[in-house]
MARDREN-537313 format. One record per residue (C-alpha): chain; x, y, z. Coordinates in Angstrom, 3 decimals, always signed. Example, Ala and Ser with C-alpha at 12.3 -4.5 7.8 and 13.67 -1.06 7.14 Angstrom:
   cadena         xx         yy         zz
        A    +12.300     -4.500     +7.800
        A    +13.670     -1.060     +7.140
END
This chain:
   cadena         xx         yy         zz
        A    -14.977     -3.157     +3.955
        A    -17.512     -0.752     +5.336
        A    -15.596     +1.202     +7.956
        A    -12.462     +2.903     +6.692
        A    -11.393     +5.932     +8.679
        A     -7.934     +7.430     +8.533
        A     -6.205     +9.104    +11.429
        A     -4.534    +12.393    +10.602
        A     -0.913    +11.720     +9.744
        A     +0.338    +15.229    +10.186
        A     +1.139    +15.201     +6.484
        A     -1.184    +15.871     +3.535
        A     -2.286    +13.079     +1.268
        A     +0.173    +12.655     -1.581
        A     -0.106    +10.795     -4.805
        A     +1.737     +8.788     -7.428
        A     +5.560     +9.013     -7.220
        A     +6.949    +10.486    -10.454
        A    +10.652     +9.967     -9.733
        A    +11.877    +12.734    -12.054
        A    +15.089    +14.419    -10.906
        A    +16.002    +17.768    -12.460
        A    +19.335    +19.400    -11.723
        A    +19.098    +23.174    -11.909
        A    +21.929    +25.624    -12.415
        A    +22.301    +29.363    -12.717
        A    +25.033    +31.450    -14.282
        A    +26.197    +32.404    -10.797
        A    +29.747    +31.579     -9.753
        A    +30.266    +27.840     -9.331
        A    +30.167    +26.091     -5.998
        A    +32.933    +23.650     -6.892
        A    +32.590    +21.392     -3.849
        A    +28.849    +20.633     -3.734
        A    +25.801    +20.055     -5.902
        A    +22.086    +20.538     -5.421
        A    +19.508    +18.649     -7.461
        A    +15.713    +18.841     -7.354
        A    +13.047    +16.160     -7.678
        A     +9.280    +16.548     -7.918
        A     +8.454    +13.300     -6.149
        A     +4.665    +13.665     -6.041
        A     +2.135    +15.637     -8.080
        A     -1.599    +15.762     -7.406
        A     -2.651    +18.493     -9.824
        A     -3.166    +21.504     -7.563
        A     -0.028    +20.785     -5.570
        A     +3.061    +18.674     -5.306
        A     +5.878    +17.358     -3.131
        A     +9.422    +18.468     -3.955
        A    +12.772    +17.296     -2.590
        A    +16.252    +18.769     -2.869
        A    +19.433    +16.740     -2.490
        A    +22.626    +18.535     -1.466
        A    +25.827    +16.527     -2.000
        A    +29.401    +17.302     -0.992
        A    +31.467    +16.445     -4.082
        A    +34.685    +17.938     -2.725
        A    +37.505    +16.629     -0.569
        A    +36.849    +18.663     +2.583
        A    +33.840    +18.779     +4.881
        A    +31.029    +21.241     +4.204
        A    +29.988    +23.073     +7.383
        A    +26.672    +24.520     +6.171
        A    +24.520    +24.857     +3.097
        A    +21.975    +27.259     +1.663
        A    +19.912    +26.499     -1.443
        A    +18.124    +29.325     -3.293
        A    +15.745    +29.197     -6.213
        A    +12.913    +31.070     -7.911
        A     +9.357    +29.881     -8.418
        A     +7.029    +31.415    -11.016
        A     +4.153    +33.487     -9.706
        A     +1.393    +31.207     -8.365
        A     +3.757    +28.486     -7.145
        A     +4.863    +28.436     -3.507
        A     +6.072    +26.287     -0.624
        A     +3.305    +25.514     +1.883
        A     +5.279    +23.393     +4.376
        A     +8.804    +22.017     +4.623
        A    +10.902    +19.548     +6.582
        A    +14.625    +19.087     +7.300
        A    +15.396    +22.702     +6.321
        A    +14.321    +26.231     +7.255
        A    +12.587    +27.607     +4.164
        A    +11.766    +31.307     +3.733
        A    +10.770    +33.495     +0.818
        A    +10.993    +37.011     -0.511
        A     +8.437    +37.401     -3.257
        A     +9.045    +34.547     -5.683
        A    +12.588    +33.910     -4.410
        A    +12.953    +31.010     -1.963
        A    +15.788    +30.176     +0.414
        A    +16.395    +26.937     +2.325
        A    +19.021    +26.755     +5.074
        A    +20.213    +23.672     +6.873
        A    +18.961    +22.717    +10.319
        A    +21.418    +22.724    +13.206
        A    +21.815    +18.973    +12.960
        A    +22.245    +18.432     +9.193
        A    +24.528    +21.246     +8.022
        A    +27.818    +19.356     +8.163
        A    +28.503    +17.110     +5.177
        A    +31.610    +14.942     +4.916
        A    +33.159    +14.431     +1.461
        A    +30.816    +12.258     -0.593
        A    +27.931    +12.649     +1.862
        A    +24.511    +14.008     +0.899
        A    +21.396    +15.313     +2.632
        A    +17.836    +15.769     +1.435
        A    +15.114    +18.167     +2.481
        A    +11.577    +18.358     +1.211
        A     +8.495    +20.492     +0.988
        A     +4.884    +20.511     -0.081
        A     +3.966    +23.121     -2.626
        A     +0.944    +24.640     -4.314
        A     +0.748    +25.488     -7.978
        A     +2.475    +23.753    -10.858
        A     +5.714    +25.656    -11.503
        A     +9.278    +24.336    -11.329
        A    +12.357    +25.909     -9.699
        A    +14.731    +28.058    -11.744
        A    +17.940    +29.993    -11.029
        A    +19.249    +27.561     -8.449
        A    +22.135    +28.650     -6.220
        A    +24.023    +26.619     -3.640
        A    +26.019    +28.637     -1.111
        A    +25.958    +31.520     -3.575
        A    +27.292    +29.550     -6.525
        A    +25.722    +27.356     -9.177
        A    +24.086    +24.105     -8.211
        A    +25.992    +21.930    -10.671
        A    +29.067    +21.844     -8.479
        A    +31.744    +22.004    -11.121
        A    +31.077    +24.517    -13.849
        A    +30.123    +28.146    -14.236
        A    +28.116    +27.334    -17.332
        A    +24.358    +27.638    -16.904
        A    +21.833    +24.932    -17.608
        A    +23.696    +21.816    -16.549
        A    +20.844    +19.333    -16.221
        A    +20.833    +15.999    -14.475
        A    +21.032    +12.918    -16.708
        A    +17.983    +11.141    -18.048
        A    +16.756     +7.818    -16.740
        A    +18.568     +4.801    -18.191
        A    +16.541     +2.100    -19.858
        A    +14.883     -0.569    -17.736
        A    +17.448     -3.337    -17.163
        A    +17.099     -6.707    -18.795
        A    +18.261     -9.845    -17.012
        A    +20.177    -12.764    -18.509
        A    +22.490    -15.523    -17.397
        A    +20.485    -16.148    -14.231
        A    +22.054    -18.784    -11.974
        A    +21.611    -19.899     -8.380
        A    +23.748    -17.013     -7.146
        A    +24.146    -14.439     -9.943
        A    +22.450    -12.469    -12.692
        A    +23.734    -10.324    -15.555
        A    +21.995     -6.980    -16.074
        A    +22.098     -4.782    -19.164
        A    +20.450     -1.443    -19.928
        A    +20.372     +1.284    -22.539
        A    +22.452     +4.371    -21.807
        A    +21.189     +7.566    -20.217
        A    +21.814    +10.926    -21.851
        A    +23.222    +14.125    -20.375
        A    +24.178    +17.531    -21.769
        A    +27.664    +17.309    -20.239
        A    +28.146    +13.563    -20.295
        A    +27.331    +10.516    -18.141
        A    +30.097     +9.471    -15.722
        A    +28.723     +6.228    -14.260
        A    +25.683     +4.261    -13.134
        A    +24.470     +3.114     -9.731
        A    +22.977     -0.390     -9.740
        A    +20.146     -0.744     -7.230
        A    +19.041     -4.091     -5.821
        A    +15.728     -3.907     -3.946
        A    +16.188     -0.120     -3.825
        A    +19.693     -0.195     -2.276
        A    +22.901     +0.540     -4.205
        A    +25.063     -2.540     -4.728
        A    +27.541     -1.260     -7.337
        A    +28.696     +1.744     -9.365
        A    +29.861     +0.977    -12.920
        A    +30.994     +2.958    -15.950
        A    +29.455     +0.565    -18.483
        A    +25.832     -0.316    -19.240
        A    +26.004     -3.830    -17.808
        A    +26.760     -5.470    -14.489
        A    +26.803     -8.991    -13.095
        A    +25.520     -9.232     -9.536
        A    +26.908    -12.176     -7.582
        A    +26.637    -13.676     -4.126
        A    +22.874    -14.010     -4.331
        A    +20.691    -16.604     -2.609
        A    +19.263    -19.443     -4.679
        A    +15.523    -19.483     -5.325
        A    +15.111    -15.850     -4.209
        A    +13.276    -12.866     -5.734
        A    +15.168     -9.620     -6.398
        A    +14.308     -6.313     -8.049
        A    +16.886     -4.292    -10.014
        A    +16.993     -0.744    -11.361
        A    +19.752     +1.696    -12.348
        A    +20.450     +5.424    -11.997
        A    +22.866     +7.580    -14.000
        A    +25.339    +10.173    -12.652
        A    +26.815    +13.001    -14.736
        A    +30.276    +14.573    -14.591
        A    +29.063    +17.047    -11.943
        A    +27.880    +14.114     -9.784
        A    +24.219    +14.916    -10.359
        A    +22.048    +11.795    -10.337
        A    +19.060    +11.443    -12.589
        A    +15.787     +9.551    -12.163
        A    +15.797     +5.847    -11.403
        A    +15.006     +3.530    -14.288
        A    +12.170     +1.080    -14.383
        A    +12.750     -2.129    -12.445
        A    +13.120     -5.750    -13.500
        A    +12.165     -8.618    -11.212
        A    +14.555    -11.569    -11.106
        A    +14.310    -14.937     -9.353
        A    +17.504    -16.903     -8.987
        A    +17.454    -20.569     -9.894
        A    +17.747    -23.491     -7.513
        A    +16.388    -23.829     -4.048
        A    +12.840    -24.752     -3.282
        A     +9.884    -22.491     -2.894
        A     +9.037    -22.739     +0.788
        A     +5.454    -23.928     +1.106
        A     +3.307    -21.917     +3.455
        A     +3.282    -23.560     +6.869
        A     -0.496    -23.428     +6.798
        A     -1.375    -25.817     +3.975
        A     -2.648    -25.092     +0.475
        A     -5.415    -22.637     +1.375
        A     -5.086    -18.862     +1.229
        A     -5.140    -17.174     +4.652
        A     -5.092    -13.448     +4.026
        A     -5.333    -10.492     +6.375
        A     -5.729     -6.776     +5.733
        A     -3.117     -4.445     +7.230
        A     -4.436     -0.885     +7.467
        A     -2.071     +1.963     +6.650
        A     -3.638     +4.242     +9.264
        A     -3.469     +1.619    +12.016
        A     +0.005     +2.858    +12.986
        A     -1.585     +5.965    +14.529
        A     -4.460     +5.679    +17.022
        A     -4.507     +1.896    +17.012
        A     -0.737     +1.710    +17.486
        A     -0.651     -1.446    +15.389
        A     +2.522     -2.061    +13.403
        A     +3.970     -4.757    +11.185
        A     +5.996     -6.076    +14.117
        A     +2.715     -6.976    +15.859
        A     +2.314     -9.730    +13.272
        A     +5.508    -11.250    +14.653
        A     +4.883    -10.802    +18.374
        A     +1.326    -12.169    +18.092
        A     +2.464    -15.273    +16.210
        A     +0.147    -14.321    +13.328
        A     +2.895    -14.099    +10.688
        A     +3.363    -17.880    +10.779
        A     -0.399    -18.451    +10.387
        A     -1.065    -16.422     +7.233
        A     -0.074    -16.685     +3.590
        A     -0.924    -13.209     +2.275
        A     -1.288     -9.598     +3.392
        A     -3.364     -6.914     +1.676
        A     -1.915     -3.478     +2.434
        A     -4.861     -1.059     +2.627
        A     -5.390     +1.343     +1.050
        A     -3.980     +3.098     -1.946
        A     -6.228     +5.803     -3.328
        A     -7.804     +6.107     -6.772
        A     -7.718     +9.697     -8.055
        A     -8.013    +11.188    -11.514
        A     -8.268     +7.704    -12.983
        A     -4.983     +6.575    -11.430
        A     -3.648     +4.511     -8.553
        A     -1.850     +6.643     -5.978
        A     -0.083     +6.218     -2.659
        A     -2.319     +7.666     +0.051
        A     -0.487     +8.448     +3.293
        A     +3.157     +8.669     +2.204
        A     +4.390     +9.272     +5.738
        A     +2.963     +6.016     +7.072
        A     +3.775     +4.135     +3.872
        A     +7.441     +4.939     +3.400
        A     +8.709     +7.774     +5.608
        A     +7.819     +7.001     +9.253
        A    +10.983     +6.107    +11.178
        A    +11.050     +3.040    +13.423
        A    +13.339     +2.518    +16.384
        A    +15.163     -0.761    +16.868
        A    +12.636     -2.090    +19.373
        A     +9.722     -1.191    +17.067
        A    +11.095     -2.758    +13.898
        A    +10.761     -6.315    +12.652
        A    +14.507     -6.663    +12.108
        A    +15.544     -5.069    +15.402
        A    +17.475     -2.398    +13.497
        A    +16.606     +1.288    +13.805
        A    +15.788     +3.348    +10.729
        A    +18.226     +6.117     +9.828
        A    +17.193     +9.548     +8.627
        A    +18.793     +9.118     +5.202
        A    +17.835     +5.554     +4.282
        A    +15.898     +5.308     +1.012
        A    +12.856     +3.501     +2.431
        A    +11.256     +3.591     +5.870
        A     +7.676     +3.262     +7.139
        A     +5.297     +0.354     +6.643
        A     +6.813     -0.641     +3.307
        A    +10.253     -1.178     +4.841
        A     +8.736     -3.079     +7.753
        A     +6.878     -5.329     +5.302
        A    +10.169     -5.912     +3.484
        A    +11.702     -7.016     +6.783
        A     +8.709     -9.240     +7.522
        A     +9.055    -11.001     +4.163
        A    +12.744    -11.607     +4.837
        A    +11.794    -13.261     +8.127
        A     +8.776    -15.136     +6.724
        A     +9.546    -15.845     +3.035
        A     +6.222    -17.614     +2.484
        A     +4.203    -14.392     +2.929
        A     +3.081    -12.543     -0.193
        A     +1.996     -8.902     +0.001
        A     -0.562     -7.203     -2.256
        A     -1.217     -3.470     -2.491
        A     -4.976     -2.913     -2.141
        A     -6.554     +0.151     -3.764
        A     -9.972     +1.616     -3.059
        A    -12.072     +0.527     -0.125
        A    -15.282     +2.113     +1.122
        A    -13.822     +5.625     +1.271
        A    -11.706     +5.615     -1.891
        A    -13.932     +3.759     -4.374
        A    -15.326     +6.924     -5.930
        A    -12.439     +7.086     -8.403
        A    -12.991     +3.711    -10.035
        A    -15.681     +4.954    -12.395
        A    -13.238     +7.382    -14.000
        A    -10.530     +4.724    -13.976
        A    -12.805     +2.369    -15.914
        A    -13.127     +4.922    -18.710
        A     -9.470     +4.290    -19.584
        A     -8.749     +0.941    -17.988
        A     -5.371     +0.495    -19.693
        A     -4.074     +3.831    -18.413
        A     -5.368     +3.032    -14.935
        A     -3.611     -0.339    -14.927
        A     -0.377     +1.280    -16.085
        A     -0.533     +3.802    -13.235
        A     -1.124     +1.006    -10.728
        A     +1.876     -0.943    -11.910
        A     +4.008     +2.200    -11.658
        A     +3.072     +2.479     -7.977
        A     +3.498     -1.225     -7.205
        A     +6.834     -1.354     -9.070
        A     +8.276     +1.894     -7.737
        A    +12.026     +1.130     -7.519
        A    +12.081     +2.046     -3.838
        A     +9.770     -0.832     -2.892
        A     +9.316     -3.044     -5.958
        A    +10.448     -6.084     -3.980
        A     +7.792     -5.554     -1.293
        A     +4.673     -6.221     -3.367
        A     +3.703     -9.444     -5.114
        A     +0.491     -8.171     -6.628
        A     -2.454     -5.812     -6.544
        A     -5.925     -5.990     -5.018
        A     -8.835     -3.842     -6.175
        A    -11.543     -3.045     -3.627
        A    -14.247     -1.328     -5.669
        A    -17.364     -0.705     -3.557
        A    -19.304     -1.119     -5.821
        A    -19.193     -1.497     -9.632
        A    -22.398     -0.264    -11.282
        A    -24.030     +0.041     -7.837
        A    -24.050     +2.248     -4.758
        A    -21.642     +2.339     -1.825
        A    -20.418     +5.613     -0.327
        A    -21.238     +7.005     -3.787
        A    -23.166     +5.516     -6.686
        A    -21.403     +4.195     -9.771
        A    -23.061     +4.058    -13.195
        A    -20.156     +2.764    -15.292
        A    -22.155     -0.240    -16.499
        A    -22.064     -4.005    -15.912
        A    -18.964     -4.548    -18.105
        A    -16.739     -1.982    -16.383
        A    -15.437     -4.281    -13.660
        A    -14.581     -7.061    -16.125
        A    -12.806     -4.568    -18.398
        A    -10.821     -3.161    -15.502
        A     -9.822     -6.650    -14.366
        A     -8.691     -7.582    -17.865
        A     -6.603     -4.419    -18.175
        A     -4.901     -5.106    -14.845
        A     -4.023     -8.662    -15.863
        A     -2.730     -7.477    -19.244
        A     -0.524     -4.887    -17.559
        A     +0.733     -6.976    -14.642
        A     +1.129    -10.214    -16.559
        A     +1.056    -13.764    -15.202
        A     +3.726    -13.404    -12.503
        A     +1.834    -10.959    -10.299
        A     -1.218    -11.710     -8.194
        A     -4.275     -9.727     -9.290
        A     -7.273    -10.007     -6.948
        A    -10.426     -8.123     -5.972
        A    -12.538     -7.632     -2.878
        A    -16.177     -7.824     -3.929
        A    -19.704     -7.497     -2.604
        A    -21.373    -10.411     -0.847
        A    -24.917     -9.242     -1.606
        A    -26.593    -12.493     -2.621
        A    -30.090    -11.023     -2.945
        A    -32.027    -11.224     -6.183
        A    -31.133     -8.204     -8.334
        A    -28.545     -7.115     -5.752
        A    -24.965     -5.945     -6.120
        A    -23.590     -9.278     -7.359
        A    -26.068     -9.062    -10.234
        A    -24.966     -5.499    -11.081
        A    -21.530     -6.380    -12.512
        A    -19.974     -9.184    -14.535
        A    -18.130    -10.956    -11.736
        A    -18.312    -14.233    -13.633
        A    -16.628    -12.766    -16.696
        A    -13.989    -10.934    -14.683
        A    -12.967    -14.038    -12.717
        A    -10.858    -15.378    -15.610
        A     -8.428    -12.474    -15.126
        A     -8.175    -12.664    -11.357
        A     -6.464    -15.047     -8.972
        A     -9.281    -14.853     -6.430
        A    -12.112    -12.819     -4.963
        A    -12.213    -11.652     -1.360
        A    -15.957    -12.008     -0.838
        A    -16.904     -9.498     +1.889
        A    -19.275    -11.753     +3.798
        A    -19.788     -9.355     +6.707
        A    -21.436     -5.980     +7.399
        A    -24.783     -7.383     +6.270
        A    -26.594     -5.874     +9.264
        A    -25.663     -3.255    +11.815
        A    -26.592     -0.036    +13.584
        A    -26.564     +1.881    +10.312
        A    -30.190     +0.750    +10.775
        A    -30.364     +2.402    +14.187
        A    -33.765     +0.973    +15.218
        A    -32.816     -2.605    +14.399
        A    -33.928     -5.278    +14.250
        A    -30.806     -6.732    +15.792
        A    -29.175     -9.271    +13.504
        A    -25.703    -10.833    +13.100
        A    -23.519     -8.809    +10.774
        A    -21.822    -11.908     +9.363
        A    -24.337    -14.775     +9.121
        A    -23.031    -17.890     +7.419
        A    -26.508    -19.037     +6.412
        A    -30.021    -17.700     +6.326
        A    -32.313    -18.167     +9.337
        A    -35.995    -17.583    +10.155
        A    -36.570    -13.882    +10.611
        A    -33.421    -12.694     +8.799
        A    -34.115     -9.034     +7.864
        A    -33.041     -9.410     +4.215
        A    -33.012    -12.584     +2.146
        A    -29.725    -13.188     +0.343
        A    -27.746    -11.329     +2.989
        A    -25.631    -14.267     +4.135
        A    -22.415    -16.013     +3.121
        A    -23.972    -19.186     +1.727
        A    -26.297    -17.343     -0.664
        A    -23.484    -15.048     -1.852
        A    -21.092    -17.923     -2.543
        A    -23.822    -19.924     -4.286
        A    -24.683    -16.971     -6.541
        A    -21.049    -16.394     -7.512
        A    -20.610    -20.084     -8.318
        A    -23.764    -19.952    -10.440
        A    -22.212    -17.093    -12.417
        A    -19.255    -19.283    -13.284
        A    -16.722    -18.272    -10.634
        A    -14.663    -21.353     -9.655
        A    -14.956    -22.233     -5.967
        A    -11.163    -22.153     -5.582
        A    -11.232    -18.470     -6.563
        A    -13.546    -17.562     -3.700
        A    -12.294    -16.627     -0.233
        A    -14.707    -16.416     +2.690
        A    -14.549    -13.123     +4.610
        A    -14.289    -12.909     +8.414
        A    -14.623     -9.720    +10.453
        A    -12.280     -9.334    +13.418
        A    -14.801     -6.947    +14.959
        A    -18.431     -6.830    +16.025
        A    -21.388     -4.600    +15.203
        A    -23.798     -3.576    +17.899
        A    -26.873     -1.645    +19.004
        A    -27.850     -0.021    +22.283
        A    -31.271     +0.304    +23.896
        A    -31.928     -3.409    +23.366
        A    -33.956     -5.453    +25.851
        A    -34.296     -8.700    +23.882
        A    -31.408    -11.161    +24.077
        A    -32.317    -13.145    +20.951
        A    -31.818    -11.595    +17.505
        A    -34.695     -9.544    +16.114
        A    -35.033     -7.031    +18.946
        A    -35.585     -3.309    +18.549
        A    -32.908     -0.733    +19.399
        A    -32.449     +2.988    +19.893
        A    -29.108     +3.460    +18.164
        A    -25.514     +2.338    +17.862
        A    -23.708     +0.833    +20.842
        A    -20.638     +2.779    +22.015
        A    -17.369     +1.795    +20.298
        A    -13.735     +2.704    +20.865
        A    -13.231     +4.262    +17.438
        A    -16.721     +4.395    +15.957
        A    -20.196     +3.948    +17.394
        A    -21.690     +0.568    +16.557
        A    -18.306     -1.100    +15.921
        A    -15.844     -2.706    +18.321
        A    -12.798     -4.974    +18.035
        A    -13.081     -8.629    +18.943
        A    -10.236     -8.255    +21.428
        A    -12.426     -5.828    +23.405
        A    -15.784     -7.574    +23.009
        A    -14.562    -10.997    +24.136
        A    -14.131     -9.521    +27.616
        A    -16.534     -6.572    +27.732
        A    -19.539     -8.407    +26.269
        A    -18.930    -12.182    +26.033
        A    -21.029    -14.207    +23.620
        A    -24.378    -15.403    +24.973
        A    -25.605    -17.365    +21.954
        A    -25.084    -18.321    +18.336
        A    -27.218    -18.011    +15.237
        A    -26.550    -18.768    +11.574
        A    -23.002    -19.867    +12.315
        A    -21.902    -16.750    +14.178
        A    -22.104    -15.461    +17.749
        A    -24.092    -12.739    +19.454
        A    -23.969    -11.153    +22.901
        A    -26.466     -9.234    +25.055
        A    -24.995     -7.281    +27.944
        A    -26.879     -4.498    +29.713
        A    -28.722     -2.630    +26.984
        A    -26.167     -3.460    +24.292
        A    -26.438     -6.209    +21.686
        A    -23.406     -7.274    +19.639
        A    -22.660     -9.873    +16.988
        A    -19.177    -11.120    +16.168
        A    -17.172    -14.205    +15.341
        A    -15.268    -16.196    +17.961
        A    -12.646    -18.934    +17.552
        A    -15.463    -21.490    +17.810
        A    -17.672    -19.912    +15.120
        A    -14.647    -19.364    +12.886
        A    -13.875    -23.080    +13.162
        A    -17.380    -23.807    +11.892
        A    -17.055    -21.334     +9.035
        A    -13.682    -22.772     +7.970
        A    -15.145    -26.286     +7.929
        A    -17.959    -24.998     +5.721
        A    -15.458    -23.239     +3.420
        A    -13.473    -26.447     +2.966
        A    -16.629    -28.428     +2.215
        A    -17.544    -25.853     -0.411
        A    -14.114    -26.189     -2.045
        A    -13.276    -22.530     -1.445
        A     -9.760    -21.249     -1.928
        A     -9.433    -20.131     +1.676
        A    -10.413    -17.189     +3.833
        A     -9.470    -13.594     +4.517
        A    -10.171    -11.177     +7.341
        A    -10.574     -7.499     +8.117
        A     -8.278     -6.647     +9.879
        A     -5.222     -7.621    +11.948
        A     -5.553     -5.086    +14.766
        A     -8.967     -6.402    +15.885
        A     -7.412     -9.679    +17.027
        A     -6.015    -10.450    +20.470
        A     -2.343     -9.942    +21.330
        A     -1.753    -13.667    +20.784
        A     -3.661    -13.784    +17.477
        A     -6.380    -16.215    +18.509
        A     -8.708    -15.454    +15.581
        A     -5.944    -15.769    +12.975
        A     -4.954    -19.036    +14.610
        A     -8.552    -20.264    +14.380
        A     -8.584    -19.558    +10.623
        A     -5.270    -21.331    +10.160
        A     -6.316    -24.358    +12.196
        A     -9.725    -24.516    +10.562
        A     -8.354    -24.612     +7.021
        A     -5.754    -27.322     +7.567
END
């Protein structure tokens, strides 16, 4: 995908969740009715995200709270939320907001901050006493993570879970059992049988230990379980893949949310969603915009389920909305896509230690807070051993090695896919990497058969950005879908592992006097978000198609010239894809479609 611009979220980019909780205590007098525990939830080298949890462990309400701690020199808080944070030298103080100071017995509240440096808090005090809530002894740490649960005795409606014990310096009191990130039981043993489940349904389980001071430790790894019985609901759209990209940043300026997939009717027309994009930094997969991904709160009318998010629920944002969508449309599978045009620069480093990269990706995809949301991973490397936004020199084998490492790490039960170049020219980007060798490890390729031509060549000649076939006068031989698919097949990629790409947008020039393709131009046509690019939903009315060439449409209106796909040209492309034996089609991206999803419907209808 060529155009990948993020709107400012109001929050800095954060990285891979680490999930480590550390309870801190000082030798100060004990605060017997409350505890405070600290978690470094994100770490990106030069900075981090930290969160404190204050819990009322007493029998009477707590009217206010103040948490104090020390940071080593060079470590500081740069911004905070849900508390008023101040400092005096290296000593930091956080006081409750007016609306979250009162805590009923058993209730808890969290506040967070972004920090610079690499130090950890010491000398924690809660309301003047120690943070462990029940002892004056210093150094009471939170328990360790229990072992990842194992599942046995799986039936239509139940599963038995077992795990190895956590450790704690004062002793473990009990364990919380989490199903799909939500607590379903608290037990004192290291096993639990969960009942009342739905037959033929996927679940994700993890556990968390609590010590005698009611401090909770980090969440364990998760195990995926599918109950027996039932039938796997076939997609309502036949046996072909119909996949759309959902952009993380679309919830800002574009105001496009997961619920739009429901209101447009698109959710019933697709089989898969690629959530774009996770970042690739320091050789690892990372969450990019954490606010949009899992913190943004939705009101009842904005959410898929019709239920409003609460301030203290464990998962909000796009991930929670996708969870709700999957509950409503069980046939939809969701993949987490990493990279893209903007974030592909990190793949070269990732390829140097492919196994470590794959392990980091699985840690993100299987984070206990959203492990049930994702069914696989998609890698969008633009481009292996070739140039995109930056140039990669990792060699022709790097992409195959990375694909193999991902399959080894994720195993056979996850989808592992890749978006790849559609440059079918001789000696072009398809020839630069071993796509044939990598295909054995991947479920399919999203072949990006668009963005061939556009106003990045400001003088033209005008040409369709997504030609299905070649045509007389095409500016570059091999820059069309048919040549790209033929080349990939020739390299040994099975046709069923190839998806044809459709752009839900057009590319255009201005200063054009010639209606037919091949005219000169003076620059990029005006676009809502970026010059030279416009959504189909706008172009269908502002500059209706005036002709077709090479299986796609073009339009000349005033001095502007645009090319884009319409329901009619998509129908032709889907017929071609079926004749070629392709596995289906995908598109970039949902928000370019009309409010009633006419392009997604054309893909669905065309592949039946």
